[in-house]
N, CA and C atoms as an extended XYZ file, in Angstrom:
405
Properties=species:S:1:pos:R:3:atomname:S:1:resname:S:1:resid:I:1 pbc="F F F"
N       -32.313        9.982      -12.775 N   MET     1
C       -31.129        9.069      -12.583 CA  MET     1
C       -31.663        8.293      -11.433 C   MET     1
N       -31.466        6.715      -11.422 N   ALA     2
C       -31.766        5.976      -10.374 CA  ALA     2
C       -30.303        5.295       -9.910 C   ALA     2
N       -30.597        5.473       -8.718 N   ASN     3
C       -28.967        4.929       -8.156 CA  ASN     3
C       -29.884        3.292       -7.545 C   ASN     3
N       -28.708        2.438       -7.817 N   GLY     4
C       -29.048        1.000       -7.506 CA  GLY     4
C       -27.942       -0.184       -7.502 C   GLY     4
N       -28.099       -1.108       -6.821 N   THR     5
C       -27.040       -2.342       -6.597 CA  THR     5
C       -27.070       -3.465       -7.899 C   THR     5
N       -26.320       -3.727       -8.569 N   ILE     6
C       -25.347       -4.842       -9.574 CA  ILE     6
C       -24.537       -5.794       -8.491 C   ILE     6
N       -25.510       -6.695       -8.282 N   ALA     7
C       -25.155       -8.301       -7.946 CA  ALA     7
C       -24.640       -9.172       -8.756 C   ALA     7
N       -23.380       -9.554       -8.606 N   PHE     8
C       -23.775      -10.864       -9.205 CA  PHE     8
C       -22.148      -11.911       -8.629 C   PHE     8
N       -21.945      -13.142       -8.858 N   ASP     9
C       -21.091      -13.483       -8.353 CA  ASP     9
C       -20.075      -14.215       -8.850 C   ASP     9
N       -20.138      -13.966      -10.315 N   THR    10
C       -18.901      -14.540      -11.268 CA  THR    10
C       -18.699      -13.387      -12.310 C   THR    10
N       -17.294      -13.148      -12.800 N   LEU    11
C       -17.089      -11.938      -13.995 CA  LEU    11
C       -16.807      -13.513      -15.238 C   LEU    11
N       -17.650      -12.885      -16.067 N   GLN    12
C       -17.184      -14.048      -17.308 CA  GLN    12
C       -16.625      -12.891      -18.498 C   GLN    12
N       -15.662      -13.788      -19.457 N   THR    13
C       -15.183      -13.358      -20.738 CA  THR    13
C       -14.908      -14.447      -21.536 C   THR    13
N       -14.963      -13.670      -22.856 N   SER    14
C       -15.026      -15.016      -23.736 CA  SER    14
C       -13.034      -14.969      -24.537 C   SER    14
N       -12.449      -13.672      -24.150 N   ASP    15
C       -11.211      -13.773      -24.427 CA  ASP    15
C       -10.756      -14.361      -25.419 C   ASP    15
N       -11.784      -13.784      -26.420 N   ALA    16
C       -11.435      -14.195      -27.892 CA  ALA    16
C        -9.955      -13.298      -28.425 C   ALA    16
N        -9.215      -12.489      -27.947 N   VAL    17
C        -8.424      -11.985      -28.342 CA  VAL    17
C        -7.216      -12.713      -28.037 C   VAL    17
N        -7.097      -13.429      -26.584 N   ASN    18
C        -5.974      -14.181      -26.733 CA  ASN    18
C        -5.942      -15.407      -26.783 C   ASN    18
N        -7.625      -16.067      -26.338 N   THR    19
C        -6.899      -17.474      -26.344 CA  THR    19
C        -8.128      -17.929      -27.009 C   THR    19
N        -9.383      -17.106      -27.368 N   GLY    20
C       -10.696      -17.698      -27.663 CA  GLY    20
C       -11.341      -18.511      -27.235 C   GLY    20
N       -10.962      -18.659      -25.422 N   THR    21
C       -11.786      -19.546      -25.047 CA  THR    21
C       -12.403      -18.579      -23.705 C   THR    21
N       -13.614      -19.228      -23.159 N   SER    22
C       -14.229      -18.727      -21.776 CA  SER    22
C       -13.627      -18.727      -20.513 C   SER    22
N       -13.653      -17.568      -20.343 N   LYS    23
C       -12.776      -17.548      -18.757 CA  LYS    23
C       -13.648      -16.912      -17.559 C   LYS    23
N       -13.700      -17.416      -16.242 N   THR    24
C       -14.782      -16.873      -15.611 CA  THR    24
C       -13.792      -16.647      -14.032 C   THR    24
N       -14.256      -15.678      -13.439 N   LEU    25
C       -13.622      -15.405      -11.827 CA  LEU    25
C       -14.714      -15.168      -11.187 C   LEU    25
N       -14.501      -15.680       -9.773 N   ASP    26
C       -15.209      -15.697       -8.663 CA  ASP    26
C       -14.796      -14.140       -8.510 C   ASP    26
N       -15.777      -13.184       -8.135 N   THR    27
C       -15.953      -12.119       -7.884 CA  THR    27
C       -15.218      -12.010       -6.331 C   THR    27
N       -15.199      -12.875       -5.480 N   SER    28
C       -14.429      -12.989       -4.350 CA  SER    28
C       -12.882      -12.637       -4.348 C   SER    28
N       -12.331      -12.947       -5.514 N   TYR    29
C       -10.804      -12.684       -6.072 CA  TYR    29
C       -10.463      -11.368       -6.091 C   TYR    29
N       -11.498      -10.689       -6.755 N   VAL    30
C       -11.329       -9.208       -7.319 CA  VAL    30
C       -11.505       -8.228       -6.162 C   VAL    30
N       -12.591       -8.970       -4.708 N   VAL    31
C       -12.639       -7.881       -3.875 CA  VAL    31
C       -11.764       -8.266       -2.619 C   VAL    31
N       -11.244       -9.435       -2.554 N   ASN    32
C       -10.179      -10.204       -1.733 CA  ASN    32
C        -9.120       -9.974       -2.274 C   ASN    32
N        -8.735       -9.906       -3.653 N   GLY    33
C        -7.135       -9.982       -4.209 CA  GLY    33
C        -7.208       -8.238       -4.386 C   GLY    33
N        -7.653       -7.458       -3.958 N   SER    34
C        -6.917       -6.452       -4.341 CA  SER    34
C        -6.386       -5.452       -3.498 C   SER    34
N        -5.708       -4.735       -3.863 N   ILE    35
C        -4.756       -3.737       -2.823 CA  ILE    35
C        -5.841       -2.531       -2.298 C   ILE    35
N        -6.098       -2.502       -0.993 N   LYS    36
C        -6.614       -1.783       -0.247 CA  LYS    36
C        -6.399       -0.294        0.343 C   LYS    36
N        -4.955       -0.283        0.112 N   VAL    37
C        -4.278        0.720        0.675 CA  VAL    37
C        -3.124        0.993       -0.099 C   VAL    37
N        -2.642        2.249       -0.638 N   TRP    38
C        -1.277        2.330       -1.064 CA  TRP    38
C        -1.490        4.140       -1.233 C   TRP    38
N         0.435        4.100       -0.983 N   VAL    39
C         0.567        5.682       -0.818 CA  VAL    39
C         2.142        5.408       -1.832 C   VAL    39
N         2.141        6.288       -2.130 N   HIS    40
C         3.982        6.697       -3.115 CA  HIS    40
C         4.340        7.935       -2.221 C   HIS    40
N         5.132        8.049       -1.184 N   PHE    41
C         5.414        9.497       -0.273 CA  PHE    41
C         7.277        9.694       -0.899 C   PHE    41
N         7.369       10.974       -0.518 N   GLU    42
C         8.753       11.676       -0.518 CA  GLU    42
C         8.785       11.610        0.890 C   GLU    42
N         9.916       10.859        1.282 N   GLY    43
C        10.463       10.672        2.668 CA  GLY    43
C        11.296       11.635        2.757 C   GLY    43
N        11.958       12.511        1.831 N   ASP    44
C        13.322       13.399        2.112 CA  ASP    44
C        12.787       14.912        1.787 C   ASP    44
N        11.118       14.786        1.714 N   ALA    45
C        10.372       16.529        1.880 CA  ALA    45
C        10.297       16.834        3.523 C   ALA    45
N        10.152       17.969        3.831 N   THR    46
C         9.330       17.969        4.784 CA  THR    46
C         7.727       17.703        4.829 C   THR    46
N         7.912       16.784        5.912 N   GLY    47
C         6.579       16.370        6.574 CA  GLY    47
C         6.131       15.117        5.984 C   GLY    47
N         7.130       14.546        5.066 N   ALA    48
C         6.401       13.104        4.282 CA  ALA    48
C         4.902       13.564        3.209 C   ALA    48
N         5.535       14.463        1.881 N   ALA    49
C         5.125       14.685        0.986 CA  ALA    49
C         4.612       13.503        0.334 C   ALA    49
N         3.264       13.235        0.214 N   ALA    50
C         2.167       12.223       -0.303 CA  ALA    50
C         2.622       12.836       -2.021 C   ALA    50
N         2.704       11.583       -3.075 N   VAL    51
C         2.656       12.322       -4.402 CA  VAL    51
C         1.132       11.518       -4.705 C   VAL    51
N         1.064       10.353       -4.087 N   ASP    52
C        -0.290        9.928       -4.652 CA  ASP    52
C        -0.596        8.945       -3.890 C   ASP    52
N        -1.867        8.881       -3.656 N   SER    53
C        -2.255        7.423       -2.444 CA  SER    53
C        -3.931        6.862       -2.981 C   SER    53
N        -4.124        6.419       -2.202 N   PHE    54
C        -5.524        5.659       -2.276 CA  PHE    54
C        -5.688        5.148       -0.907 C   PHE    54
N        -7.149        5.850       -0.234 N   ASN    55
C        -7.582        4.814        1.326 CA  ASN    55
C        -6.378        5.917        2.282 C   ASN    55
N        -5.826        6.971        1.908 N   VAL    56
C        -4.747        7.342        3.018 CA  VAL    56
C        -5.537        8.610        3.411 C   VAL    56
N        -5.697        8.734        4.701 N   SER    57
C        -6.194        9.844        5.364 CA  SER    57
C        -4.939       11.018        5.814 C   SER    57
N        -4.478       10.238        6.232 N   ALA    58
C        -3.401       11.180        6.652 CA  ALA    58
C        -1.553       10.761        6.520 C   ALA    58
N        -0.658       11.288        7.188 N   MET    59
C         0.815       10.832        6.854 CA  MET    59
C         1.462       11.603        8.238 C   MET    59
N         1.917       11.115        9.427 N   THR    60
C         2.678       11.502       10.219 CA  THR    60
C         4.241       11.758        9.602 C   THR    60
N         5.392       12.635        9.803 N   ASP    61
C         6.764       12.462        9.854 CA  ASP    61
C         6.938       12.184       11.269 C   ASP    61
N         7.339       11.047       11.733 N   ASN    62
C         7.863       10.894       13.302 CA  ASN    62
C         9.300       11.317       13.337 C   ASN    62
N        10.021       11.508       12.387 N   GLY    63
C        11.303       11.723       12.701 CA  GLY    63
C        12.138       11.311       11.605 C   GLY    63
N        13.653       10.856       11.613 N   VAL    64
C        14.226       10.787       10.545 CA  VAL    64
C        14.160        9.057       10.051 C   VAL    64
N        13.555        9.056        8.670 N   GLY    65
C        13.425        7.466        8.334 CA  GLY    65
C        11.848        6.697        9.207 C   GLY    65
N        11.053        7.637       10.060 N   ASP    66
C        10.173        7.005       10.698 CA  ASP    66
C         8.582        8.056       10.506 C   ASP    66
N         7.934        7.009       10.068 N   TYR    67
C         6.447        7.853        9.065 CA  TYR    67
C         5.698        6.746        9.674 C   TYR    67
N         4.187        7.460        9.974 N   THR    68
C         2.732        6.845       10.170 CA  THR    68
C         1.828        7.245        9.321 C   THR    68
N         1.560        6.174        8.433 N   ILE    69
C         0.275        5.807        7.681 CA  ILE    69
C        -0.782        5.839        8.197 C   ILE    69
N        -1.959        6.772        7.842 N   THR    70
C        -3.334        6.611        8.756 CA  THR    70
C        -4.226        6.135        7.626 C   THR    70
N        -4.829        5.076        7.916 N   ILE    71
C        -6.169        4.482        6.758 CA  ILE    71
C        -7.140        5.173        6.937 C   ILE    71
N        -7.706        5.690        5.955 N   ASN    72
C        -9.107        6.182        5.910 CA  ASN    72
C        -9.905        5.567        6.259 C   ASN    72
N       -10.337        4.443        5.551 N   ASN    73
C       -11.363        3.125        5.594 CA  ASN    73
C       -10.209        2.045        6.232 C   ASN    73
N       -10.811        1.584        8.252 N   ASP    74
C        -9.694        0.878        8.437 CA  ASP    74
C        -9.952       -0.579        7.903 C   ASP    74
N        -9.326       -1.255        8.350 N   MET    75
C        -8.572       -2.676        8.167 CA  MET    75
C        -9.867       -3.660        8.893 C   MET    75
N       -10.258       -4.449        8.612 N   THR    76
C       -10.757       -5.526        9.671 CA  THR    76
C       -10.113       -5.891       10.929 C   THR    76
N        -8.664       -6.432       10.835 N   ASN    77
C        -8.082       -6.316       11.903 CA  ASN    77
C        -6.735       -5.898       11.477 C   ASN    77
N        -5.240       -6.190       12.744 N   ALA    78
C        -4.564       -5.962       12.443 CA  ALA    78
C        -3.267       -6.783       11.630 C   ALA    78
N        -3.924       -8.037       11.228 N   SER    79
C        -2.999       -9.048       10.417 CA  SER    79
C        -3.121       -9.081        9.074 C   SER    79
N        -2.972       -7.680        8.459 N   TYR    80
C        -3.317       -7.637        7.256 CA  TYR    80
C        -2.089       -7.899        6.541 C   TYR    80
N        -1.517       -7.948        5.040 N   CYS    81
C        -0.034       -7.868        4.651 CA  CYS    81
C         0.175       -6.465        3.973 C   CYS    81
N         1.221       -6.327        4.166 N   PHE    82
C         1.846       -5.164        3.659 CA  PHE    82
C         3.019       -5.231        2.749 C   PHE    82
N         3.557       -4.436        1.809 N   THR    83
C         4.613       -4.526        1.133 CA  THR    83
C         5.137       -3.081        1.408 C   THR    83
N         6.499       -2.739        1.087 N   THR    84
C         7.178       -1.467        1.206 CA  THR    84
C         8.342       -1.660       -0.186 C   THR    84
N         8.984       -0.157       -0.512 N   GLY    85
C         9.694       -0.413       -0.841 CA  GLY    85
C        10.669        1.006       -0.898 C   GLY    85
N        11.781        1.255       -1.701 N   VAL    86
C        12.150        2.394       -1.792 CA  VAL    86
C        13.259        2.859       -2.510 C   VAL    86
N        13.051        4.267       -2.668 N   GLU    87
C        14.328        4.764       -3.711 CA  GLU    87
C        15.369        5.678       -2.803 C   GLU    87
N        16.587        5.504       -2.971 N   GLN    88
C        17.590        5.892       -2.361 CA  GLN    88
C        17.917        7.187       -2.811 C   GLN    88
N        18.102        7.256       -4.047 N   ASN    89
C        18.205        8.612       -4.738 CA  ASN    89
C        19.955        8.975       -4.643 C   ASN    89
N        20.669        7.869       -4.778 N   THR    90
C        22.121        8.770       -3.879 CA  THR    90
C        23.112        7.826       -4.705 C   THR    90
N        24.186        8.086       -5.204 N   SER    91
C        25.118        7.719       -5.715 CA  SER    91
C        26.302        6.671       -4.246 C   SER    91
N        26.103        6.940       -3.493 N   VAL    92
C        26.429        6.176       -2.277 CA  VAL    92
C        26.121        4.744       -2.428 C   VAL    92
N        27.037        3.704       -2.531 N   ASN    93
C        26.844        2.377       -2.330 CA  ASN    93
C        26.995        1.709       -1.250 C   ASN    93
N        25.635        1.596       -0.448 N   THR    94
C        25.304        0.838        0.705 CA  THR    94
C        24.519       -0.163        0.966 C   THR    94
N        24.596       -0.932        1.855 N   ASN    95
C        23.695       -1.812        2.101 CA  ASN    95
C        22.547       -1.936        2.592 C   ASN    95
N        21.329       -1.676        1.808 N   ASN    96
C        20.177       -1.074        2.080 CA  ASN    96
C        19.246       -2.081        2.680 C   ASN    96
N        18.497       -1.726        3.538 N   TYR    97
C        17.195       -2.733        4.294 CA  TYR    97
C        16.011       -2.105        3.644 C   TYR    97
N        15.942       -1.130        3.179 N   GLY    98
C        14.846       -0.604        2.491 CA  GLY    98
C        13.903       -0.353        3.538 C   GLY    98
N        12.802       -0.309        3.741 N   SER    99
C        11.401       -0.088        4.279 CA  SER    99
C        11.082       -1.427        5.236 C   SER    99
N        10.658       -0.921        6.658 N   LYS   100
C         9.988       -2.280        6.975 CA  LYS   100
C         8.601       -1.817        8.507 C   LYS   100
N         8.027       -2.216        8.636 N   ALA   101
C         6.610       -1.975        9.781 CA  ALA   101
C         7.541       -2.064       10.763 C   ALA   101
N         7.094       -0.910       11.528 N   SER   102
C         7.521       -1.460       12.975 CA  SER   102
C         7.027       -1.996       13.672 C   SER   102
N         6.653       -1.755       15.368 N   THR   103
C         6.152       -2.422       16.010 CA  THR   103
C         4.273       -2.018       16.109 C   THR   103
N         4.355       -0.984       15.289 N   THR   104
C         2.579       -0.554       15.834 CA  THR   104
C         2.162       -0.810       14.038 C   THR   104
N         1.086       -1.874       14.052 N   GLN   105
C         0.626       -2.106       13.193 CA  GLN   105
C        -0.798       -2.137       13.624 C   GLN   105
N        -1.908       -1.530       13.030 N   THR   106
C        -2.943       -1.563       13.688 CA  THR   106
C        -4.059       -1.789       12.721 C   THR   106
N        -5.385       -1.274       12.913 N   THR   107
C        -6.316       -1.504       11.787 CA  THR   107
C        -6.206       -0.331       11.018 C   THR   107
N        -6.181        0.834       11.996 N   GLY   108
C        -6.532        2.141       11.380 CA  GLY   108
C        -5.062        2.591       11.011 C   GLY   108
N        -3.865        2.129       11.304 N   SER   109
C        -2.795        2.992       10.774 CA  SER   109
C        -1.426        1.872       10.477 C   SER   109
N        -0.472        2.277        9.910 N   ILE   110
C         1.049        1.480        9.980 CA  ILE   110
C         2.215        2.338        9.941 C   ILE   110
N         2.905        2.215       11.122 N   THR   111
C         4.275        2.985       11.435 CA  THR   111
C         5.018        2.034       10.488 C   THR   111
N         6.114        2.792        9.277 N   MET   112
C         7.382        2.024        8.990 CA  MET   112
C         8.431        2.662        9.035 C   MET   112
N         9.620        2.525        8.689 N   SER   113
C        10.700        2.990        8.845 CA  SER   113
C        11.648        2.535        7.710 C   SER   113
N        12.784        2.934        7.708 N   GLY   114
C        13.784        3.188        6.173 CA  GLY   114
C        15.127        3.489        6.562 C   GLY   114
N        15.697        2.593        5.934 N   GLY   115
C        16.794        2.976        6.549 CA  GLY   115
C        18.339        1.736        5.634 C   GLY   115
N        19.476        1.853        6.498 N   HIS   116
C        20.541        0.953        5.872 CA  HIS   116
C        21.659        0.570        6.624 C   HIS   116
N        22.832       -0.180        6.916 N   GLU   117
C        23.201       -0.291        7.567 CA  GLU   117
C        23.787        0.260        8.788 C   GLU   117
N        24.096        2.218        8.623 N   THR   118
C        24.191        2.722        9.090 CA  THR   118
C        23.316        3.265       10.314 C   THR   118
N        22.309        3.005        9.667 N   GLY   119
C        20.705        3.292       10.864 CA  GLY   119
C        20.024        3.837        9.938 C   GLY   119
N        19.009        4.450       10.465 N   THR   120
C        17.670        4.928        9.871 CA  THR   120
C        17.730        6.279        8.960 C   THR   120
N        17.242        5.998        7.951 N   VAL   121
C        17.662        7.649        6.908 CA  VAL   121
C        15.911        7.977        6.301 C   VAL   121
N        16.278        8.994        5.900 N   ASP   122
C        14.910        9.548        4.846 CA  ASP   122
C        15.147        9.339        3.549 C   ASP   122
N        14.592        8.353        2.965 N   TYR   123
C        14.528        7.995        1.724 CA  TYR   123
C        13.998        9.174        0.848 C   TYR   123
N        14.400        8.786       -0.599 N   ALA   124
C        13.730       10.174       -1.619 CA  ALA   124
C        12.482        9.839       -1.690 C   ALA   124
N        12.230        8.494       -2.211 N   GLU   125
C        10.588        7.975       -2.409 CA  GLU   125
C        10.128        6.655       -1.850 C   GLU   125
N         9.133        6.329       -0.949 N   TYR   126
C         8.562        4.780       -0.545 CA  TYR   126
C         7.358        4.793       -1.145 C   TYR   126
N         7.410        3.429       -0.827 N   CYS   127
C         5.891        3.073       -1.593 CA  CYS   127
C         5.271        2.157       -0.451 C   CYS   127
N         4.313        2.116       -0.120 N   VAL   128
C         3.894        0.793        0.744 CA  VAL   128
C         2.169        0.457       -0.353 C   VAL   128
N         2.071       -0.712       -0.124 N   MET   129
C         0.781       -1.629       -0.032 CA  MET   129
C         0.446       -1.729        0.536 C   MET   129
N        -1.139       -2.118        0.631 N   ILE   130
C        -1.322       -3.102        1.981 CA  ILE   130
C        -2.639       -3.749        1.158 C   ILE   130
N        -2.633       -4.976        1.811 N   ALA   131
C        -3.793       -6.046        1.113 CA  ALA   131
C        -4.566       -6.812        2.319 C   ALA   131
N        -6.110       -6.716        2.251 N   GLY   132
C        -6.550       -7.325        3.435 CA  GLY   132
C        -7.720       -7.293        3.085 C   GLY   132
N        -8.795       -7.309        4.293 N   ASP   133
C       -10.403       -6.785        4.221 CA  ASP   133
C       -10.227       -5.690        5.117 C   ASP   133
N       -11.139       -4.700        4.048 N   ILE   134
C       -12.087       -3.418        4.896 CA  ILE   134
C       -12.719       -3.334        5.847 C   ILE   134
N       -12.617       -3.012        7.333 N   ALA   135
C       -14.105       -3.449        7.826 CA  ALA   135
C       -15.255       -2.711        7.555 C   ALA   135
């Protein structure tokens, strides 16, 4: 079997099932609009255990509620967009700030933390997604 390259600028579909009209999409939206890194991990496990991930080579537990995610294929620059979420997994009703990136956001890693009004905590689950250009 030969390996090769398929090159095209747009994707097109008839969309017959939904609208019966033809639709096109520039492939740059597919490439630039896709999540480049994501990870779902357990913060209350020993050593920040990844449940599942994409384009993540390592995770470091820096202490209570403080984690570094190492990106396998680096981003082009450190100005990428990220989003985070947490699950507290407790019956205590507190004012959570969830998770946020700390001061360390590089092309090859992001350091983030989670907590609430009383300080930084290890949440049961974290989810992180990064969009931007891969180097």
